[in-house]
C-alpha distance (Angstrom), angle and dihedral (degrees) to the residues before:
residue distance angle dihedral
M1 . . .
R2 3.78 . .
P3 3.83 120.6 .
R4 3.81 114.6 -103.9
F5 3.77 92.9 -110.4
L6 3.79 89.9 57.9
S7 3.75 91.2 51.1
A8 3.86 88.8 51.7
L9 3.77 90.3 46.2
T10 3.85 92.4 49.9
T11 3.75 90.1 50.5
R12 3.81 93.6 51.4
I13 3.72 95.8 43.8
T14 3.78 92.8 46.3
S15 3.74 89.9 60.4
G16 3.80 91.1 50.3
C17 3.76 103.0 41.0
S18 3.84 93.8 119.0
K19 3.80 98.9 14.4
R20 3.79 137.9 87.0
L21 3.74 132.0 -166.3
P22 3.83 109.8 -88.6
S23 3.84 94.3 -120.5
M24 3.75 145.5 -5.5
A25 3.78 87.1 -107.6
A26 3.79 88.6 61.9
A27 3.81 88.7 48.7
S28 3.78 88.3 53.7
E29 3.82 90.5 53.8
E30 3.82 90.6 47.3
G31 3.82 90.2 50.9
K32 3.82 92.0 51.8
R33 3.84 87.9 51.3
I34 3.70 94.9 50.0
L35 3.80 95.4 45.2
S36 3.77 88.2 54.2
H37 3.83 87.9 63.8
P38 3.90 104.8 55.1
A39 3.83 89.3 162.0
H40 3.83 89.6 69.7
P41 3.80 108.4 58.9
E42 3.82 89.9 161.7
L43 3.79 88.0 71.9
L44 3.80 89.6 59.4
V45 3.81 90.7 49.7
A46 3.81 90.6 48.3
A47 3.77 92.8 49.8
L48 3.74 93.1 48.1
A49 3.77 89.6 51.0
R50 3.79 91.4 52.4
W51 3.81 93.9 46.5
Y52 3.78 96.5 52.9
V53 3.78 87.4 83.3
E54 3.82 92.2 57.5
P55 3.80 113.4 95.4
L56 3.81 112.5 -109.5
S57 3.80 113.6 -115.9
D58 3.71 140.4 169.1
V59 3.78 90.1 -98.6
R60 3.79 107.5 117.5
T61 3.84 124.3 -149.7
P62 3.80 130.0 -172.7
L63 3.78 88.0 -107.7
A64 3.72 92.8 51.7
D65 3.77 91.7 48.2
F66 3.79 90.8 50.5
F67 3.83 93.7 52.4
S68 3.85 93.0 41.3
I69 3.80 87.9 60.3
L70 3.76 92.3 50.9
L71 3.74 103.1 38.0
G72 3.79 111.1 3.4
W73 3.77 124.8 -113.6
R74 3.74 96.8 -82.4
S75 3.82 92.3 52.0
I76 3.71 87.7 53.3
V77 3.81 92.1 55.6
I78 3.72 92.6 50.6
L79 3.83 94.0 44.6
V80 3.78 92.4 49.3
L81 3.81 92.7 47.4
L82 3.73 94.4 49.0
V83 3.82 94.6 47.6
G84 3.67 91.1 43.5
L85 3.78 96.5 50.1
L86 3.79 91.3 48.6
A87 3.80 95.1 47.3
F88 3.78 102.1 36.5
P89 3.84 98.4 71.1
I90 3.80 91.5 46.8
G91 3.80 90.0 53.4
C92 3.78 95.6 46.2
A93 3.84 90.6 46.2
A94 3.77 89.0 53.9
E95 3.79 89.8 49.9
H96 3.77 91.7 57.2
D97 3.84 94.5 41.2
G98 3.78 111.9 52.7
S99 3.73 89.7 -179.2
L100 3.88 93.5 67.6
R101 3.82 94.2 101.3
S102 3.74 127.0 144.0
T103 3.77 117.8 -127.0
D104 3.81 89.9 -152.5
D105 3.76 91.6 112.5
G106 3.84 90.3 55.2
G107 3.87 91.0 -136.7
W108 3.83 93.1 147.5
Q109 3.77 126.1 158.1
P110 3.77 134.9 -161.2
W111 3.83 113.3 -84.3
Q112 3.78 93.4 30.9
I113 3.81 116.0 127.6
L114 3.87 114.8 -144.0
E115 3.80 120.5 -155.1
T116 3.79 101.3 -143.9
Q117 3.88 97.1 -156.2
T118 3.76 92.3 60.0
G119 3.79 107.0 16.5
R120 3.85 92.0 -123.8
V121 3.71 125.4 146.4
L122 3.78 101.7 -124.4
P123 3.83 124.9 -147.0
F124 3.80 111.0 -125.8
S125 3.79 90.3 -119.2
E126 3.78 92.0 59.7
L127 3.82 91.2 46.1
I128 3.81 91.4 53.9
T129 3.80 92.6 48.7
T130 3.83 87.5 54.8
L131 3.75 95.6 44.4
E132 3.81 92.0 52.5
Q133 3.78 88.9 62.5
H134 3.78 91.8 64.6
D135 3.81 135.7 81.1
I136 3.85 95.7 -144.3
V137 3.82 129.0 24.9
Y138 3.84 116.0 -166.7
L139 3.84 117.1 -152.5
G140 3.88 110.8 -167.2
E141 3.79 113.4 -160.7
E142 3.78 141.7 -170.8
H143 3.82 100.1 -118.1
H144 3.81 118.4 -101.3
N145 3.85 92.3 5.8
P146 3.83 107.9 142.4
Y147 3.76 92.9 -158.8
H148 3.79 90.8 60.6
I149 3.86 89.4 52.3
Q150 3.83 86.2 51.3
A151 3.78 92.7 51.2
A152 3.82 90.1 48.4
L153 3.81 91.3 52.1
K154 3.70 91.7 49.7
V155 3.84 90.6 55.8
L156 3.76 92.5 44.9
D157 3.80 94.8 47.0
Q158 3.82 90.9 51.7
L159 3.80 92.6 48.1
V160 3.86 89.7 52.6
A161 3.82 91.5 45.6
D162 3.82 88.0 54.0
G163 3.74 91.8 54.2
I164 3.82 98.6 -100.2
E165 3.75 123.4 134.8
P166 3.81 109.6 -146.9
T167 3.73 125.4 -165.5
I168 3.81 109.6 -144.8
G169 3.84 116.2 -139.0
M170 3.70 113.3 -161.9
E171 3.80 128.8 -166.5
M172 3.82 89.4 -157.9
F173 3.77 93.7 76.4
G174 3.80 128.1 65.1
W175 3.81 125.3 -142.1
D176 3.78 88.8 -108.3
G177 3.81 90.9 63.2
Q178 3.81 96.6 51.0
P179 3.83 97.4 99.6
A180 3.85 91.8 53.4
L181 3.80 90.2 44.5
D182 3.83 90.8 51.3
G183 3.81 89.5 50.8
Y184 3.75 93.6 48.5
V185 3.79 94.0 49.1
A186 3.79 92.1 46.5
T187 3.84 96.3 54.8
T188 3.77 139.4 37.6
Q189 3.79 96.3 -113.2
P190 3.77 115.7 143.5
V191 3.81 122.7 -118.0
T192 3.80 107.1 -86.7
N193 3.74 136.4 174.3
E194 3.80 86.7 -109.6
F195 3.78 91.6 56.2
L196 3.81 92.4 48.3
E197 3.82 88.8 50.0
R198 3.82 93.0 49.5
V199 3.74 93.6 46.0
R200 3.86 87.8 47.7
W201 3.72 91.1 -130.8
K202 3.79 97.1 161.4
Q203 3.79 92.6 43.0
N204 3.77 96.7 48.9
W205 3.85 101.6 31.7
G206 3.72 121.6 -10.1
G207 3.69 130.9 -167.1
A208 3.74 126.0 89.0
F209 3.87 110.7 -24.7
E210 3.85 86.2 -155.9
D211 3.80 89.0 71.6
Y212 3.82 90.5 67.7
A213 3.73 100.3 24.2
P214 3.86 92.3 97.4
L215 3.79 91.3 67.0
V216 3.77 93.5 50.3
T217 3.83 92.3 44.7
F218 3.77 89.9 50.8
A219 3.76 90.0 54.9
R220 3.78 92.0 46.8
D221 3.75 94.6 49.1
R222 3.79 90.8 50.8
H223 3.78 99.1 38.3
L224 3.81 94.9 -114.9
S225 3.76 129.8 152.0
V226 3.82 122.3 -108.5
R227 3.77 116.9 -160.3
A228 3.77 122.2 -159.4
M229 3.78 103.6 -133.2
N230 3.83 106.4 -171.3
P231 3.81 127.7 83.3
P232 3.83 109.6 -119.4
K233 3.74 111.6 -73.9
P234 3.84 95.6 -124.3
L235 3.76 89.6 63.4
V236 3.80 92.4 50.1
R237 3.82 91.4 48.0
R238 3.81 90.1 52.6
V239 3.76 90.8 55.4
V240 3.80 91.1 52.2
K241 3.82 89.3 50.8
V242 3.78 104.2 43.0
G243 3.76 106.0 10.0
L244 3.79 131.1 -106.8
D245 3.86 99.4 -80.0
Q246 3.78 93.5 56.3
A247 3.83 95.6 36.9
R248 3.79 91.5 55.6
Q249 3.81 90.5 57.5
E250 3.85 92.5 60.4
A251 3.77 123.4 100.3
E252 3.78 94.2 -120.1
W253 3.79 90.0 74.4
A254 3.73 97.7 58.7
P255 3.96 100.5 75.6
W256 3.75 92.4 57.2
G257 3.88 99.8 60.9
I258 3.83 93.6 -126.7
L259 3.72 101.7 111.2
Q260 3.74 91.8 96.6
E261 3.79 94.6 38.2
E262 3.84 118.0 119.9
I263 3.73 110.8 -121.6
V264 3.81 103.9 -164.6
D265 3.74 121.9 -148.3
D266 3.77 100.7 -147.2
P267 3.77 113.9 -164.4
A268 3.80 96.9 -144.7
Y269 3.83 89.9 46.6
R270 3.87 90.2 47.1
D271 3.78 91.8 52.7
R272 3.83 92.7 52.1
I273 3.76 98.1 44.2
V274 3.84 98.3 41.2
D275 3.83 89.5 48.4
Q276 3.88 90.0 50.9
L277 3.83 90.9 47.2
R278 3.72 93.1 53.0
R279 3.77 92.8 48.0
C280 3.83 96.2 42.6
H281 3.81 106.5 35.1
G282 3.72 139.0 49.2
G283 3.84 124.0 -128.4
G284 3.75 138.8 73.0
E285 3.71 136.4 -68.2
E286 3.80 94.3 -87.1
L287 3.85 89.7 58.1
F288 3.74 91.0 46.7
R289 3.77 89.3 53.3
T290 3.79 94.7 52.7
M291 3.82 92.1 41.5
Y292 3.78 88.9 52.4
E293 3.79 90.2 50.4
A294 3.77 90.6 50.9
S295 3.79 89.1 51.5
M296 3.83 89.9 53.5
V297 3.79 90.4 50.4
R298 3.84 91.2 52.3
D299 3.76 96.6 44.9
E300 3.88 92.1 43.7
G301 3.79 90.1 47.8
M302 3.80 92.3 50.1
A303 3.77 90.7 48.8
R304 3.80 89.0 50.2
T305 3.84 90.6 54.3
L306 3.81 92.6 53.1
V307 3.77 94.0 44.7
I308 3.79 92.8 51.4
R309 3.85 87.1 53.5
Q310 3.74 94.8 46.5
E311 3.81 90.9 49.4
E312 3.85 88.5 51.5
F313 3.84 89.5 55.0
R314 3.81 89.8 52.9
R315 3.83 93.2 51.0
E316 3.75 93.5 50.0
D317 3.72 117.8 78.3
G318 3.86 130.2 -149.1
G319 3.80 125.0 -5.3
S320 3.76 126.7 102.1
R321 3.78 126.1 -30.1
R322 3.83 109.0 -84.4
M323 3.70 137.5 -163.2
I324 3.85 141.5 160.8
V325 3.79 125.7 -109.3
S326 3.81 107.8 -164.4
Y327 3.83 114.9 -156.4
T328 3.79 115.0 -165.2
G329 3.77 141.4 127.8
G330 3.80 114.3 -63.4
G331 3.83 87.7 -113.1
H332 3.75 91.0 70.8
I333 3.85 95.1 59.7
Q334 3.76 100.7 34.7
Y335 3.81 112.8 139.4
N336 3.80 87.2 -11.0
L337 3.78 89.5 -82.5
P338 3.91 112.8 112.3
V339 3.82 105.4 48.8
P340 3.88 108.6 -5.9
K341 3.87 93.6 56.2
R342 3.82 92.6 47.4
V343 3.84 90.8 48.9
A344 3.85 90.7 50.7
R345 3.83 90.0 48.6
R346 3.84 92.1 50.9
L347 3.76 91.6 49.5
G348 3.74 95.5 45.3
G349 3.84 90.9 -113.5
D350 3.87 89.9 -63.0
V351 3.81 95.0 129.1
K352 3.81 136.8 89.2
Q353 3.76 111.7 -137.9
T354 3.79 138.4 168.9
T355 3.77 135.3 -176.0
I356 3.81 134.6 -140.7
Y357 3.81 118.9 -168.0
M358 3.82 112.0 -159.3
T359 3.76 118.2 -157.0
S360 3.82 135.1 172.0
F361 3.69 110.4 -110.8
E362 3.83 141.4 -161.7
P363 3.81 127.8 152.6
S364 3.78 92.4 -91.9
K365 3.79 89.3 65.0
T366 3.77 95.9 57.2
A367 3.86 93.1 107.5
D368 3.80 89.8 50.3
V369 3.74 90.6 53.7
R370 3.77 92.3 48.2
A371 3.78 89.5 54.5
L372 3.80 90.5 51.5
M373 3.78 90.6 53.6
E374 3.86 98.2 43.3
E375 3.78 89.3 63.0
P376 3.80 95.9 24.2
I377 3.83 110.6 -126.5
A378 3.82 88.8 -168.2
D379 3.79 142.3 -8.7
Y380 3.83 89.4 -94.3
I381 3.76 136.5 18.5
W382 3.76 115.7 -151.0
L383 3.83 113.3 -157.7
T384 3.74 115.2 -149.9
P385 3.81 136.4 175.5
M386 3.78 115.4 -85.2
G387 3.84 116.9 -79.7
K388 3.74 127.6 -125.1
S389 3.85 93.2 -87.2
G390 3.82 96.5 33.3
S391 3.73 122.8 -114.5
A392 3.72 128.2 -42.4
K393 3.79 111.3 -78.0
P394 3.82 116.5 -127.1
C395 3.80 114.1 -117.3
R396 3.81 120.6 -116.8
């Protein structure tokens, strides 16, 4: 983020990119005004930067007299030119790019998109242009927040409008529900209790299917693929109960082709997840260990799903431009560790990925958002209105 004085300088230079003060008399008046505010040296810098385009003359002003005493006239010329040449391009760039705004004032609003690397508020059009340069886009939601579904649909709709065919990966479905999900997307059948049973909605996710139906309906209406990202919930529960080593020896693992899969215990990932488990859940260290192992299984399994699809793209020639939009809880994309890092490892780093962390926002959450940006939780933070149940509460 830029210092406040640079923001002020940018504003003033922007307004003067192609202008000059009408006279040296006006410059004199400006100088008096600035010198009356010694607590704001950036005003002086901005004024000097504006004045460097004014032809030098023999007309003396109080400000010129003041500087000539301190530096001498030649030093003034050099100083003005240096400051002006440095500041002028910044100001003109800001004039041509209205999105170049500092978030230092924290005056954020719902539906703004923040670029964590620069602190800029990004126009949606610029975000889409950037997203379309990637193989996988990760959207991290607060569960059952309708505004996050709305944001995802906005991204998907624009990708399709731009001639891109996205595959939608969804955490909300387990691998054991993929056949039913394929059947639903391929037809115009309505949502029935039979479908929800076959897709194992209650077993793998739960809650109102209507909350996530818009994403599936979008895919069906546009003939897009939806991939169930999660390992079957019974496998994950067994890991929590008996630990990973014992669970992998059980027959239930065999049908899913993951017995030989490498499940990597990444130290940075471990530190994050175990710390969150300790703050957010009761229980002892043994339970934390098996819960952590279950978390690894889920994230490794979701990464495996995305990699399989990405490899399918690479084997298939021709056709429209394709990419993956992964839709999961925000915890699965945080700091690029849970799923994105595992995908990169499996593909040998040969993949372009980017992450968007969606969070409910109101002015009282400004400090929370600042914290998410200081140690960037994702490449972008998308502020949305508050969901039905408010935002996720931080653990102790």
